[in-house]
N, CA, C and O atoms as CSV, one atom per row, in Angstrom:
chain,resi,resn,atom,element,x,y,z
A,1,VAL,N,N,-4.296,-0.805,7.709
A,1,VAL,CA,C,-5.618,-1.179,7.256
A,1,VAL,C,C,-5.507,-2.525,6.572
A,1,VAL,O,O,-4.600,-2.746,5.770
A,2,GLY,N,N,-6.408,-3.407,6.880
A,2,GLY,CA,C,-6.418,-4.697,6.213
A,2,GLY,C,C,-6.863,-5.803,7.133
A,2,GLY,O,O,-6.980,-5.623,8.345
A,3,PHE,N,N,-7.109,-6.948,6.540
A,3,PHE,CA,C,-7.594,-8.078,7.317
A,3,PHE,C,C,-6.546,-8.567,8.310
A,3,PHE,O,O,-6.903,-9.024,9.395
A,4,ASP,N,N,-5.264,-8.482,7.968
A,4,ASP,CA,C,-4.213,-8.944,8.865
A,4,ASP,C,C,-4.199,-8.174,10.176
A,4,ASP,O,O,-3.920,-8.743,11.231
A,5,SER,N,N,-4.500,-6.882,10.111
A,5,SER,CA,C,-4.472,-6.048,11.316
A,5,SER,C,C,-5.810,-6.028,12.033
A,5,SER,O,O,-5.906,-5.501,13.141
A,6,GLY,N,N,-6.839,-6.589,11.424
A,6,GLY,CA,C,-8.159,-6.570,12.031
A,6,GLY,C,C,-8.896,-5.264,11.814
A,6,GLY,O,O,-10.008,-5.087,12.312
A,7,VAL,N,N,-8.288,-4.349,11.076
A,7,VAL,CA,C,-8.913,-3.056,10.787
A,7,VAL,C,C,-9.249,-3.057,9.300
A,7,VAL,O,O,-8.461,-2.581,8.483
A,8,ASP,N,N,-10.404,-3.586,8.951
A,8,ASP,CA,C,-10.737,-3.725,7.537
A,8,ASP,C,C,-11.752,-2.706,7.051
A,8,ASP,O,O,-12.254,-2.823,5.933
A,9,ARG,N,N,-12.064,-1.704,7.875
A,9,ARG,CA,C,-12.995,-0.657,7.452
A,9,ARG,C,C,-12.462,0.706,7.869
A,9,ARG,O,O,-11.973,0.886,8.984
A,10,ILE,N,N,-12.565,1.659,6.953
A,10,ILE,CA,C,-12.201,3.038,7.266
A,10,ILE,C,C,-13.334,3.948,6.829
A,10,ILE,O,O,-14.078,3.626,5.903
A,11,PHE,N,N,-13.461,5.074,7.493
A,11,PHE,CA,C,-14.519,6.032,7.215
A,11,PHE,C,C,-13.908,7.152,6.392
A,11,PHE,O,O,-13.128,7.943,6.921
A,12,LEU,N,N,-14.242,7.241,5.112
A,12,LEU,CA,C,-13.584,8.154,4.179
A,12,LEU,C,C,-14.305,9.496,4.061
A,12,LEU,O,O,-14.726,9.887,2.972
A,13,VAL,N,N,-14.441,10.186,5.169
A,13,VAL,CA,C,-15.029,11.522,5.138
A,13,VAL,C,C,-13.945,12.556,4.877
A,13,VAL,O,O,-14.181,13.543,4.180
A,14,THR,N,N,-12.777,12.339,5.425
A,14,THR,CA,C,-11.642,13.240,5.229
A,14,THR,C,C,-10.508,12.449,4.566
A,14,THR,O,O,-10.515,11.218,4.606
A,15,PRO,N,N,-9.550,13.126,3.968
A,15,PRO,CA,C,-8.423,12.412,3.351
A,15,PRO,C,C,-7.687,11.546,4.373
A,15,PRO,O,O,-7.573,11.909,5.543
A,16,ILE,N,N,-7.203,10.425,3.924
A,16,ILE,CA,C,-6.490,9.500,4.793
A,16,ILE,C,C,-5.257,8.989,4.055
A,16,ILE,O,O,-5.289,8.792,2.840
A,17,THR,N,N,-4.188,8.779,4.785
A,17,THR,CA,C,-2.966,8.224,4.223
A,17,THR,C,C,-2.786,6.821,4.777
A,17,THR,O,O,-2.823,6.619,5.991
A,18,ILE,N,N,-2.594,5.865,3.904
A,18,ILE,CA,C,-2.375,4.483,4.308
A,18,ILE,C,C,-0.913,4.163,4.037
A,18,ILE,O,O,-0.414,4.413,2.940
A,19,VAL,N,N,-0.228,3.613,5.027
A,19,VAL,CA,C,1.198,3.340,4.898
A,19,VAL,C,C,1.489,1.868,5.172
A,19,VAL,O,O,0.711,1.174,5.828
A,20,HIS,N,N,2.605,1.420,4.665
A,20,HIS,CA,C,3.127,0.095,4.989
A,20,HIS,C,C,4.367,0.322,5.835
A,20,HIS,O,O,5.376,0.827,5.345
A,21,GLU,N,N,4.293,-0.049,7.094
A,21,GLU,CA,C,5.438,0.124,7.991
A,21,GLU,C,C,6.450,-0.977,7.718
A,21,GLU,O,O,6.117,-2.162,7.722
A,22,ILE,N,N,7.696,-0.567,7.480
A,22,ILE,CA,C,8.750,-1.547,7.238
A,22,ILE,C,C,9.378,-1.885,8.584
A,22,ILE,O,O,10.220,-1.151,9.101
A,23,ASN,N,N,8.944,-3.020,9.138
A,23,ASN,CA,C,9.466,-3.523,10.404
A,23,ASN,C,C,9.877,-4.980,10.201
A,23,ASN,O,O,9.952,-5.444,9.063
A,24,GLU,N,N,10.142,-5.698,11.276
A,24,GLU,CA,C,10.618,-7.076,11.175
A,24,GLU,C,C,9.647,-7.993,10.428
A,24,GLU,O,O,10.065,-9.015,9.883
A,25,GLU,N,N,8.375,-7.648,10.396
A,25,GLU,CA,C,7.375,-8.487,9.735
A,25,GLU,C,C,7.184,-8.141,8.257
A,25,GLU,O,O,6.481,-8.858,7.544
A,26,SER,N,N,7.789,-7.072,7.796
A,26,SER,CA,C,7.635,-6.626,6.412
A,26,SER,C,C,8.513,-7.453,5.469
A,26,SER,O,O,9.643,-7.788,5.824
A,27,PRO,N,N,8.017,-7.786,4.283
A,27,PRO,CA,C,8.862,-8.488,3.311
A,27,PRO,C,C,10.012,-7.617,2.796
A,27,PRO,O,O,10.936,-8.132,2.167
A,28,PHE,N,N,9.969,-6.322,3.052
A,28,PHE,CA,C,11.028,-5.408,2.610
A,28,PHE,C,C,12.066,-5.142,3.695
A,28,PHE,O,O,13.009,-4.386,3.459
A,29,TYR,N,N,11.925,-5.729,4.859
A,29,TYR,CA,C,12.764,-5.416,6.017
A,29,TYR,C,C,14.251,-5.644,5.748
A,29,TYR,O,O,15.074,-4.808,6.122
A,30,ASP,N,N,14.607,-6.741,5.117
A,30,ASP,CA,C,16.021,-7.063,4.877
A,30,ASP,C,C,16.538,-6.536,3.543
A,30,ASP,O,O,17.674,-6.821,3.165
A,31,MET,N,N,15.723,-5.778,2.831
A,31,MET,CA,C,16.117,-5.263,1.523
A,31,MET,C,C,16.971,-4.003,1.686
A,31,MET,O,O,16.627,-3.109,2.459
A,32,ASN,N,N,18.077,-3.942,0.960
A,32,ASN,CA,C,18.903,-2.731,0.972
A,32,ASN,C,C,18.787,-2.031,-0.383
A,32,ASN,O,O,18.071,-2.496,-1.269
A,33,LYS,N,N,19.488,-0.925,-0.534
A,33,LYS,CA,C,19.373,-0.126,-1.754
A,33,LYS,C,C,19.785,-0.922,-2.993
A,33,LYS,O,O,19.150,-0.808,-4.041
A,34,GLN,N,N,20.827,-1.715,-2.879
A,34,GLN,CA,C,21.287,-2.520,-4.018
A,34,GLN,C,C,20.270,-3.606,-4.369
A,34,GLN,O,O,20.026,-3.879,-5.545
A,35,ASP,N,N,19.681,-4.222,-3.347
A,35,ASP,CA,C,18.641,-5.226,-3.600
A,35,ASP,C,C,17.485,-4.610,-4.378
A,35,ASP,O,O,16.961,-5.219,-5.311
A,36,LEU,N,N,17.090,-3.399,-3.989
A,36,LEU,CA,C,15.992,-2.715,-4.671
A,36,LEU,C,C,16.349,-2.433,-6.129
A,36,LEU,O,O,15.516,-2.603,-7.019
A,37,ALA,N,N,17.586,-2.003,-6.371
A,37,ALA,CA,C,18.022,-1.693,-7.734
A,37,ALA,C,C,18.019,-2.941,-8.621
A,37,ALA,O,O,17.752,-2.852,-9.819
A,38,ASN,N,N,18.314,-4.094,-8.037
A,38,ASN,CA,C,18.388,-5.342,-8.799
A,38,ASN,C,C,17.075,-6.126,-8.806
A,38,ASN,O,O,16.962,-7.148,-9.483
A,39,ALA,N,N,16.104,-5.655,-8.065
A,39,ALA,CA,C,14.861,-6.414,-7.884
A,39,ALA,C,C,13.998,-6.411,-9.139
A,39,ALA,O,O,14.002,-5.463,-9.925
A,40,ASP,N,N,13.273,-7.484,-9.294
A,40,ASP,CA,C,12.315,-7.612,-10.391
A,40,ASP,C,C,10.956,-7.912,-9.769
A,40,ASP,O,O,10.540,-9.068,-9.693
A,41,PHE,N,N,10.267,-6.859,-9.325
A,41,PHE,CA,C,8.967,-7.038,-8.701
A,41,PHE,C,C,8.089,-5.830,-8.975
A,41,PHE,O,O,8.553,-4.802,-9.467
A,42,GLU,N,N,6.835,-5.970,-8.652
A,42,GLU,CA,C,5.870,-4.891,-8.802
A,42,GLU,C,C,4.959,-4.907,-7.582
A,42,GLU,O,O,4.460,-5.960,-7.185
A,43,ILE,N,N,4.746,-3.744,-6.994
A,43,ILE,CA,C,3.808,-3.609,-5.885
A,43,ILE,C,C,2.495,-3.108,-6.472
A,43,ILE,O,O,2.450,-2.056,-7.110
A,44,VAL,N,N,1.443,-3.858,-6.253
A,44,VAL,CA,C,0.119,-3.482,-6.741
A,44,VAL,C,C,-0.728,-3.093,-5.536
A,44,VAL,O,O,-0.876,-3.868,-4.592
A,45,VAL,N,N,-1.281,-1.883,-5.579
A,45,VAL,CA,C,-2.114,-1.367,-4.492
A,45,VAL,C,C,-3.537,-1.237,-5.015
A,45,VAL,O,O,-3.782,-0.595,-6.036
A,46,ILE,N,N,-4.465,-1.853,-4.304
A,46,ILE,CA,C,-5.881,-1.791,-4.683
A,46,ILE,C,C,-6.675,-1.336,-3.468
A,46,ILE,O,O,-6.583,-1.927,-2.393
A,47,LEU,N,N,-7.446,-0.292,-3.652
A,47,LEU,CA,C,-8.329,0.203,-2.598
A,47,LEU,C,C,-9.751,0.112,-3.121
A,47,LEU,O,O,-10.091,0.725,-4.133
A,48,GLU,N,N,-10.572,-0.649,-2.434
A,48,GLU,CA,C,-11.970,-0.805,-2.822
A,48,GLU,C,C,-12.847,-0.209,-1.739
A,48,GLU,O,O,-12.541,-0.313,-0.551
A,49,GLY,N,N,-13.926,0.409,-2.150
A,49,GLY,CA,C,-14.831,1.004,-1.181
A,49,GLY,C,C,-16.278,0.844,-1.596
A,49,GLY,O,O,-16.596,0.604,-2.761
A,50,MET,N,N,-17.152,0.988,-0.598
A,50,MET,CA,C,-18.582,0.881,-0.855
A,50,MET,C,C,-19.312,1.890,0.021
A,50,MET,O,O,-19.002,2.045,1.203
A,51,VAL,N,N,-20.282,2.571,-0.572
A,51,VAL,CA,C,-21.160,3.459,0.178
A,51,VAL,C,C,-22.274,2.578,0.739
A,51,VAL,O,O,-23.087,2.050,-0.019
A,52,GLU,N,N,-22.313,2.419,2.057
A,52,GLU,CA,C,-23.271,1.489,2.653
A,52,GLU,C,C,-24.719,1.865,2.365
A,52,GLU,O,O,-25.559,0.983,2.188
A,53,ALA,N,N,-25.022,3.150,2.314
A,53,ALA,CA,C,-26.410,3.585,2.108
A,53,ALA,C,C,-26.941,3.214,0.726
A,53,ALA,O,O,-28.131,2.941,0.571
A,54,THR,N,N,-26.055,3.204,-0.288
A,54,THR,CA,C,-26.491,2.937,-1.663
A,54,THR,C,C,-25.913,1.652,-2.250
A,54,THR,O,O,-26.347,1.204,-3.311
A,55,ALA,N,N,-24.956,1.070,-1.579
A,55,ALA,CA,C,-24.243,-0.128,-2.041
A,55,ALA,C,C,-23.439,0.133,-3.310
A,55,ALA,O,O,-23.051,-0.813,-3.995
A,56,MET,N,N,-23.185,1.393,-3.635
A,56,MET,CA,C,-22.331,1.718,-4.785
A,56,MET,C,C,-20.881,1.419,-4.414
A,56,MET,O,O,-20.441,1.724,-3.306
A,57,THR,N,N,-20.145,0.824,-5.344
A,57,THR,CA,C,-18.756,0.481,-5.088
A,57,THR,C,C,-17.831,1.287,-5.988
A,57,THR,O,O,-18.228,1.781,-7.043
A,58,THR,N,N,-16.603,1.403,-5.545
A,58,THR,CA,C,-15.575,2.075,-6.333
A,58,THR,C,C,-14.253,1.362,-6.089
A,58,THR,O,O,-14.072,0.709,-5.061
A,59,GLN,N,N,-13.344,1.487,-7.021
A,59,GLN,CA,C,-12.044,0.855,-6.889
A,59,GLN,C,C,-10.975,1.778,-7.456
A,59,GLN,O,O,-11.164,2.413,-8.493
A,60,CYS,N,N,-9.859,1.836,-6.758
A,60,CYS,CA,C,-8.705,2.617,-7.203
A,60,CYS,C,C,-7.515,1.670,-7.225
A,60,CYS,O,O,-7.271,0.953,-6.255
A,61,ARG,N,N,-6.775,1.665,-8.325
A,61,ARG,CA,C,-5.624,0.777,-8.460
A,61,ARG,C,C,-4.400,1.563,-8.895
A,61,ARG,O,O,-4.492,2.511,-9.674
A,62,SER,N,N,-3.272,1.156,-8.385
A,62,SER,CA,C,-2.002,1.734,-8.805
A,62,SER,C,C,-0.935,0.662,-8.632
A,62,SER,O,O,-1.091,-0.252,-7.823
A,63,SER,N,N,0.135,0.775,-9.384
A,63,SER,CA,C,1.226,-0.182,-9.226
A,63,SER,C,C,2.556,0.549,-9.313
A,63,SER,O,O,2.668,1.617,-9.914
A,64,TYR,N,N,3.545,-0.053,-8.702
A,64,TYR,CA,C,4.882,0.529,-8.653
A,64,TYR,C,C,5.896,-0.567,-8.959
A,64,TYR,O,O,5.880,-1.625,-8.331
A,65,ILE,N,N,6.774,-0.313,-9.922
A,65,ILE,CA,C,7.874,-1.232,-10.188
A,65,ILE,C,C,9.097,-0.725,-9.439
A,65,ILE,O,O,9.120,0.413,-8.970
A,66,ALA,N,N,10.106,-1.569,-9.331
A,66,ALA,CA,C,11.273,-1.244,-8.509
A,66,ALA,C,C,11.915,0.087,-8.900
A,66,ALA,O,O,12.363,0.828,-8.025
A,67,SER,N,N,11.969,0.402,-10.177
A,67,SER,CA,C,12.619,1.645,-10.614
A,67,SER,C,C,11.824,2.894,-10.232
A,67,SER,O,O,12.364,3.999,-10.279
A,68,GLU,N,N,10.557,2.739,-9.857
A,68,GLU,CA,C,9.735,3.882,-9.451
A,68,GLU,C,C,9.789,4.146,-7.947
A,68,GLU,O,O,9.250,5.145,-7.470
A,69,ILE,N,N,10.435,3.255,-7.206
A,69,ILE,CA,C,10.527,3.401,-5.754
A,69,ILE,C,C,11.848,4.075,-5.424
A,69,ILE,O,O,12.908,3.607,-5.839
A,70,LEU,N,N,11.789,5.161,-4.687
A,70,LEU,CA,C,12.981,5.935,-4.351
A,70,LEU,C,C,13.455,5.585,-2.947
A,70,LEU,O,O,12.717,5.747,-1.975
A,71,TRP,N,N,14.679,5.109,-2.848
A,71,TRP,CA,C,15.256,4.687,-1.576
A,71,TRP,C,C,15.480,5.890,-0.661
A,71,TRP,O,O,16.087,6.880,-1.071
A,72,GLY,N,N,14.996,5.806,0.563
A,72,GLY,CA,C,15.239,6.849,1.557
A,72,GLY,C,C,14.391,8.095,1.393
A,72,GLY,O,O,14.598,9.064,2.123
A,73,HIS,N,N,13.453,8.110,0.472
A,73,HIS,CA,C,12.598,9.276,0.247
A,73,HIS,C,C,11.264,9.109,0.966
A,73,HIS,O,O,10.837,7.995,1.268
A,74,ARG,N,N,10.624,10.229,1.231
A,74,ARG,CA,C,9.278,10.242,1.796
A,74,ARG,C,C,8.412,11.071,0.872
A,74,ARG,O,O,8.906,11.972,0.194
A,75,PHE,N,N,7.147,10.779,0.842
A,75,PHE,CA,C,6.239,11.576,0.032
A,75,PHE,C,C,4.959,11.812,0.791
A,75,PHE,O,O,4.051,12.469,0.281
């Protein structure tokens, strides 16, 4: 989801999971476990939405620092 992929709208009637695929184009592609342990960065995730019928907006924000990211885990 996002402007880069051309898919900038989702229909939130049912729960949806948004993922970042780590492939050759990902900034995390060449990162290994040691790089993650030594890294000084924060991933900030912002999801904004609007109800078209009422124009009401909502925003959800979360952030993750390197120590909160678990190598090789899925959730």
